[in-house]
N, C-alpha and C positions, 0 to 999 in steps of 0.2 A: 539204498542199501537196506538190507535185511534186520540190520541192527537198530533202525530206527522208526519209529510208530509215526512216519509222516506221509509216505506215499501208499497208495490204494494197491498198485500192483507192483510187485518187488521181485529182483532176479532170486533164482534159486543159487545160493552161494554156500555150500556145504563148509568150504574150506575155511573161508573168512568167519562164518558161524562158529568154527571149532576154535579158531583163534581167540574169538570175543568170550566163548566160554572157559578158555584157559588164561585168560587176561583181562584187560580192562576196555571197555569202550568209553571213549571220551564225548561227551554229548555237546560240548561248546567249542569246538575246534574251529578256527579261521585260517582259511588261506588268502588268496587273492581272487579276483575275478577272470582270471585267465591264467593259461599254463606257464607261459615264460615268466610272468611275475612271481609266480609262487615257486617256480624252480629257483629263481633268483634269490629268494628269501631262505630257501632251504639251504643251499650251497654256500651261501655268505653269511646265513645269520643276520642279516640287515634288512629293513625294509627298503622299498626301492627308491625312496627318496635319498638313502644314504649309500646305497649299492649303484645306482645309476640304472637300475633294471626296473622301469616305471610302466613300460607299455610292452605289446606284442606286435612284432619281434622286438628284442633288444639285444644288444651286444654287451655280454659281461666283460668288463675289464680283465685283461688277463693278470695285472697285479694284484686282484682280489685275493685276501685271505680266505680261500675256499676251505671248506670241511675236509676235503681230501687231501689239501696241501698241508693242512694242520696236522693231520693224524698220520700223514706219511712222512714229516720232517720232525716229528717229536722224539727227543732223545729216550724219553722215557719207555714209549711203547711204539714201535715201528709198524704201523699198519699197511699193508697191501691195499690199495683201493681200486674199485673199478665202476663204473657206470655203463649200464646196458640199457639200451633202448631209446627212447626220445631225449633228445638234446635240447633244442630249441632255445639255446642262449649264445647264438654265433650270429645274431643280427639278422637282416634280411638278404645277406648274400651268403647263404649256406654253402654253396658251392666254393666259395674262396675262403672257407673257413674249417677245412676238413680235420686240421689238428687242434682245432680251438680247446677241446675237452683235455687234451694232454698239456696244453699251454696254460691251464688253470690249475694244474695240479694232480689230475686224474691219471693214474698208472695205466689203466687199460680201459678203452672206451671201444664200445662196439654197438651199433645201432645206425639210427637216421638223424642227421644233424638237423635237417629242417624240422617244421612242427607237425606238417600234415602228410598224408600218403594218398596219392591217387588211386593205388591199388594196394591192398593188404597182401597181395599173393604175388606181385612183381614190383619190388622197391628196391631202392639203392641203400645197399649196407656198407657202413663205414667201420673199418676196424683200424684203430689207431692212425688214421689219415689215409688209409688205403680203401679205395671204393670199388666195389663190384656189385653184380645184380644178385639179388636174392628171390627165388622162386618159392620160398615156404612162408606159409601164414605168419604174418609179423609176430603175433602173440605167441605162437609156437617157437620159432626161430629165436628171438630174444631170450625165451626160457631156456632154450637149448644152450645158448652162449653163456647165460649166467651159470646154468649147471656145470658146464665144462670149466669154465674159470674158476668157481668155487673148489672143485674137485683137484685142481692142480695147487692150490694153495697149501703152504706147508708151515706158515705163520698166521698171526692174527690178520683178520681182514675185514674190509667194510664194503658191502655191495650195494650200490642203488639200482634197481631194477625198476624202470621207468616204462609201463606201456603205453603205447600210443591209443589204442583202442580200449575202452569204448570212445569213440571220436568220429566226427564227419570225415569222409562220405559214409553213411551207414551202410552195412552190407551183412550178408549172411556168413558167418564163421563156419569152419568146417562141423559137420553134424555131431561129431563124437565130442565137441566140446561144450555144448549146451543142450537144454532140455525144450526149447522154443519149436513149434512147429510151424515152419516158413517155408514159402517156395523160393524166395531169392530172387524174384524177377523185380525189375525197377518198378513197375506198377504196384507190386505187393510192398516193396520198400516204401514207396511215397504214401501209401495209402495207412500202412501200419508202422511208422518209423520208430515208435517206441518199444515195439516188439523186439526190433532188431538191435536197438540200444541195449535193451535186458540180455539179449542173447551174446552181446559183446563182452558184457559183464561177466556173464557165466562162463565164457569162454576163458576170459582172466582169471577167474576163480579156479578153474579147473587145471589151469598151468601153473598157477601159486602152489596148488597141491602136489603137481608133479615136482616142482622145485624144491619145496620142503621134504618131501619123500626121498629126494636125492642124497640129502645131506645125513650123514651117519649119525646114529641117535646121539651119541655121546657128544658129537660136534653141535648138533641142534640143540642139546640141553643147555650149551655154553653159548647160545646165539640170542640176541635181542630182535625181535621180529616187530618192524612197524609198519602199518597199512595206513595210507592216507591218500585223500582224493586231493587234485592239484586245482579244482575249481569247482564251481556249482554246476547243476544239471543244465545243458544247452536247451535253450528256449524252445526249440522245435519238439524234444521229447520231454519236457518238464511236466511232472503232475500237476495239474492246475488245481486240484484238490488240496495240494500242498502250498504252493506258493503262485503268485501272479505270474503269468507268461513272461511278462516284461522284467521279472525280478530274477532270471536266471543267470547264466554265465554272463560274463562282461557286464555285470551290474554289481552295485556296493550293497545290494540287498541281503539278506540271509540266503536267498536262493542262488546267489552268485559266489558267496564267499565261505558260506558254513558247510564243512566237509566232513565225511565220515572219516574216524581215525580210531584205530585199534591197535592195541600194544601187548604182546605177549613174549613170554620166552625168559631168557636169563635176568634175573633182578627183579622180576614180576612176582611179587607174593601176595597181591590182591588178586584173587581168583573169580571169574566171573561176576565182576563188578562193574558199575558205572562210574563216571567221573564227571562231575559238572563244572569243575574249574575251568577258567578260560585259558585256551591254550592256542597259540599260533604255529604257523608253519616255519616261522623263524626261530623258533624255540627248539627245533630238531638239532640244530647244530650244537647249542650248548648241551642238550640233553645226551646226545651221542657222546661228546667229548667227556662228559661227567661219568657216563657208562663206562667208558674207557679207562677210567682212573685218571684223567688228566685234568689239569687245570683249565678254567675257561677263559678264553681271551677277554680283554676289558671291552674292545670297541664293538661288540655284538649288541642289537637290539633284541634278540632272543634272550628268553629266561627259561633255565632249565626246569623241565616237569620231572626230573628223574626220581626225586624223592617222592613224588606222587605214586610211582609204581610199587610202592611198599608201604607209604603212610597216608592215608585219607585226610590226615590233618595237617599235612606240610603246607608250607606257605605257597601261595600262587599268584597269578596275575591279578591286579585290581582292575586293570583295564586291557582291552584287547584292541588292535589296531590294523587296517587294512587301506590300501589305496589303489588307485589305477589312473593311467592317462590314456583315454581312448574317446572315439566319437561318441561312443554309446554311453560313457561313464568318465567323467574327468573330476576326480577329487579325492577325497579320503573319508574314513569313517572310523568312530571310536564308541566303544560300548564298555559298560560295567556289568554287573550282574542283572541289572534291570533295564536300564535305558541305553539307548544308542542315538548317537547324533551322526548324521552325513553332512559332509560340508563339500560343495561342488566349485569348481575354479571361478564361476561366474558369481559366486557370494550366495548362491541358494542354498539353504539348509533344511533339513529335515530331522525330526525328533520322535522317535518311536518308544513305547513301551513294550519290550519283547516278552514280558510274562503275560500281560494280558492281549497283546496284538503280536503275535508271532509272525503274522503274514504281512506284516508291516503296511495296512491299509490306512490308519488312523494318524496322519502327521500331526503331532502336537505342538509344531513349531510357532504356531499363532498365539499359543498360550505360554510364550516364552517368560512372561512376568511370574506365572505360576512354577514354572520350572526353572528359573534363573540358576539356582545353585547348583542343578545337576547338568545343566548346558556349561557353566562355566568350568566344572571340574573336567566334563568331557574335552572341552576346548582346551583347557590347559594342558592337560595331556597329550593330545593332538600336536599342539604347538611344540611341546618339549621333544616329540619325536621328529618333528620336521626342522626344528632349530630355526624356527621362523624369524627372518629379519627382512629389513627393506633390500629386495633384490634389483633395485635400479641400477646396478653397476655389475660389470661382468665379475664372475667368481675366478675362473681361470681360463687359461688359453687351451683351446680345443684343435686338436691336427683332424681335419675331416677330408684327408686326401683320399679320393675314391670312396668315401663313406655312404653307406647307405643308412638313410635317417630312420627314426625309429618314433620321435615324440609326435603325437597326434592332438596335442593341445590346440584349440584355434586362437589363443591369444597370443600376439606378438611379444608381450612383456615376459613370457614363458622361454623366450630364446636369448634372452640378454647373456651375453658373452662376447669373448673374441675367438675367432675361428681363423685358422690358418691350414694352408695347403701348399701342396707342390705340384706343378703341371707342366708338362713338355709340348711345345708347339712342334708336332711331329714332322712337319713339312721342312721347318726350317732348323729341327735340332736344337732348339733353344729352351732352357728351363726357366719358368717363372714361379714366383711364391705368391699365392694369393693370401689376401688378408680382408677379413670383414669383422667389423666391430658392431654390435647390437646394443644399444643402451635406450633408457627410457628417460624422457624429459616432458615432465608434467603428464599431458594426455596424450603424447605421441610416442611411437617408438621410432628410434633414428637408426637407419643402417649407413655407416660410413664404409664403402668398400673400394678397393682397386681394380674391381671387374675383372679379375683373373679368376678363373673357374678352378674346381677342386679335382680336376679329370685332365687327362692328355686332350689335346685339340689339333684342329687343322691337318686331321689324318685322311682326307678325301685324294682321289686320285690327282686332282688338280689343286694346288696350292691357293689359299686366300689371295685376292688380288691385293688387299690391304693387310699390312703387317699389325698383329695383337700388340698393343701397348698398355703398360699400366695408366689407370685412370684415377681421379680424385673425385668420388661420387658420393654425394649425399642424398638419401630418399628418406621420407617421413609418412608414417601411416599412423591413423589413429588407433589409440588401443582398444577403443570399444567403437568399431565402425558401425554405420546406420546405413540402412536401405534407403535410397532416394526416391522420390515420387515418380521419377521417370527415369529409363535407362539412359545411359551416356554411350554413344556409339565410340568405337575406336576411331583414333587419329593418328596421323603422322606426326602430331604437335605433341603427342603426350606418350611417354613410355607406360607400360602395361603392368608390370609387375618386377620385383625384386626376389630373385630366388635365395634360399638359404645357404648359398655357396658365394653371394655376392654378385651374381651374374644377373643382368635386367633381362627381360622378356620386352621384344619389340615384334609384334607379330606381323604388322603390315609392311609390305616391301614399296619402295618406291617406284616400281614398275608397272606400267599400264600397256595395255594393247595400244598402239598406235601414237604412243607419247614417246618422241626421242628414240631411243635404241631398246625400249621396253624394259629395262633394267632400273634406271634411275630417271629423276626428273619429273615424276607424275607426283607433285606435292599437293594436289587437290584431294583430299580425302574422299570427296564424294564422286571421283571420277569412275566411270563404269570399266569393268573388265579390268579388275587390279589382277596382277598375277597373285598365285598363291605360292611362295616360296618353299612350301612343303611339298608340292607336286615336282615329281621328276621332269614332267613335261614342260615346266615353267623355265627349266635350266638354270637354276639359281646354285651357285657354288657353296654348299654347305658342306660340314663334315658331318662325322657318324652322331653328334649330339644336334643335329638339326640347327646349327649356329655357324655365323662367320663373324668378320669384324668389319666395322664402318669405317668410313674413310679417315676418322679420328682414331683409329686403332680400338675403339671400344667393341670386345666381344659380346654377342647378344645372341639370346635363342629366338628363332622363329616360330619354334613349336615345341612338341614333347622334348625335354632336354635329355632324354635316355641317360639319366643320372638321378641320384639322390634317393630314389626308391627303386625295389625291385618290379620289373615289369612282367615277370615270369612267376614268381612265387605267390601261392594263394595265400596272402596275409593281409590284413586290413592296411590299406597305404597311411603312411604319415604326411605330416604337413611338409611341403617342399618349398614354399614362398608364400609371399603375400602381395595381392593386387594392388594397383595404385590406391583403391578406394579403402584399404585396410581389411578386408577379408581374406581369409586363409585360402591357400591353394594346396589341394591334397593330390596325392597319386591317383592311380586309376581303379584302386580295388576298394570295395565297400562290403560291409556285413548287411546282408539282406535277409534279416530273420534267421540268422544262424548259417547262412550260406554265404561264403565270401566269393564275390565275383567283380568283373570289371563293370564300371559304371558305362552308360550308353548315353551318346550324345543325341539329342533331338533334331539333327540337321540330317539331311540327305541329299544326293545328287539329284538335280532336276532329269527329267526323262526328255528324250528327243534331241534336237538341234538348236543350236544357237541361232539367232537372227543374223541375217547375212546383210551386206550392203555397206555404205560408206561408215567406217568408223566400228565395224561390227565384225568380229573375229570369225564367225561361221562355224561350222564343225560341230561335233556333238558335245553335249556337256560330260565332261571326263574329270574334272578337277583341276584342270590347268589355272582357271581363274576363281576369285573367291565368289563371283556372281554365278558360279556353276552349282552352287548349293542353296537349298531352301530350308528354312526352319519349320517344322512341323509340331505343334504344341502337343505333347504327350507321346509323342513317338518314341523317345527314350526316356531316360530319367531326369534330365537336364533342362533347364531354361533357355531362352535365347543366349544368355551370357554365359552358357555352360556351367551353371552352378545350380545349387539348390538349398533348401532349408532343411536343417538338420536338428531338430527341437528347436530351440531358441535362436540357433546359429545358423548363419548363411555362410555357405563355401562354396568354391569354385574346385572343379576337378579337372585333371590332365585325362584326355582321351585320345585313343588310337586314331579316331576319326575327326574330321573338321568340326569345330574351331579349334581343337586341340588343346588350347587353355584357357583362353577367354573369346567369347563373342562379342561382348559389349560389358560395360560396367552397370552393376547393379546398386553402387553406390557413388559417392562422389570423388573422383580422383583428387590426391593431395597435389597443391601447386608445385612440390618438389619434383614430380614426375614431367613436369612441362620441359620440353626440351629446349636448350639455349637459354634457360631462365637466368 
């Protein structure tokens, strides 16, 4: 932003510059590391630990006291409310949540429910739950919609206009909206990514100007205007003269959470001034409420900065707070005027002096005795926000029927709770209730499950040969799993994993070529030519979730569960289960230096033909058998167990390709996963 002397190359933003010259620039505004979590803090006035919006994507509870609900239902002043543009508070299943904005109290919603767009000139436009295609550049279209809605209002109104861009995929906006000289070819975008990022900022600035110019002068004079960023700069386009590349979006460093903020208009009497007070994105809720002349709800984390708009000596925050749950940064941070403490979920801590070290390159935590008072004060405030207590028992029952999970924490202890669901056996038209309770017992997480999934099942063309029935299963995994000196092969004697809907993963089938009928009876785990139940050619009767029932009625997955995470939306996947060795299992999408993509297995089909002769199946390698595949180190992202290290953590990933979930164990399986124990 041109308002801050941080970056060397800045966009041309005359509209935002004019707002700054007629109002206040806030120098120490914090949001969160990602768009969803900041949106959650703005709309609820709460930090994620209290609103439930801790990661991206997240589903905002429809019972939340939102800013729009409070403004619209107040008997003193009844505001019409609108959100136009990016929503990204509807969890990972955006297509199933088209009315979510209205359900949380927004009178009028128009924009895109999901967080990203593949094409800014061809995108799904949702207006109050009705979806159509828009072929107008997104930044322009949402501005049109905002202008139209404001023009129709005859009473007090509150508009939240949320632009998607600047955001990946980086692209060339229409020429009339920016001043950059760019070709728009993919090669040029790849070579000059930051220039395209700046062009998108300039396009947004141009359209903000068009919006403000559309409001009648007398109405604009009675309007408070707030401009704020929703997270730090993406790492791919960060100015490394300002921040370390790893300190951008999705991090808890200043480059990830410190955002531009400008306030001008009605109630702002400090003209062309700067304000150094600590301000948080959660503060928008109480500030807007106070500006509207209403009383501030008590349950908010945010603190109103409204008095600062006219009084530089007004009381302000002593501490600022932010948090995030993600594979790239799982923890929370607190700062005061000088010092900043970062606390990660694994117990790692960092301390910085933001006055002398704004780039956060000199970690002072090793000098904790010297800074003990500062650390204690910061920790105390963080604990007060988080209301930290021993969380080894469930807080409340959560219904996860058809849920798309969002939590990305690798620690099983972060999932302590009781989970319920309802599912229908489609073939037998029978309804089941799922139940999973996760607790912590000393150094282990304990999973007690009845093995009923959180989704409908047995929906194939042929019903399961065995009927599904409730089980009484208990699995244990270590809270702090450790890599073993050697890998452990999968076997028929050990279940592979427990998913976060209470269903186990049992990848190996008991069918081998030349043994019995080829479907059961192959109990020797070393037997060659074991059928892969994920291969249609193998002929196993599984449902749409790659699962079926064992002879005792236990429902279990043989591969990718087609549940618990979105397999289509470009969003970093959550944890969906835990392997028998305690390491987490994530969905398929990762953040590869700012680009969200599917993780790749390092297995491939062998080429040529299988051996022929007695005991050999012959034919070409086509995936019918597990022996049709070979592991090639470095071919993809993952090792032979279908996992990889991520910082100090090891984790498995679900892949579209073999071996789907696990190829082996990188740690030591817990005895509770031994069958028939």
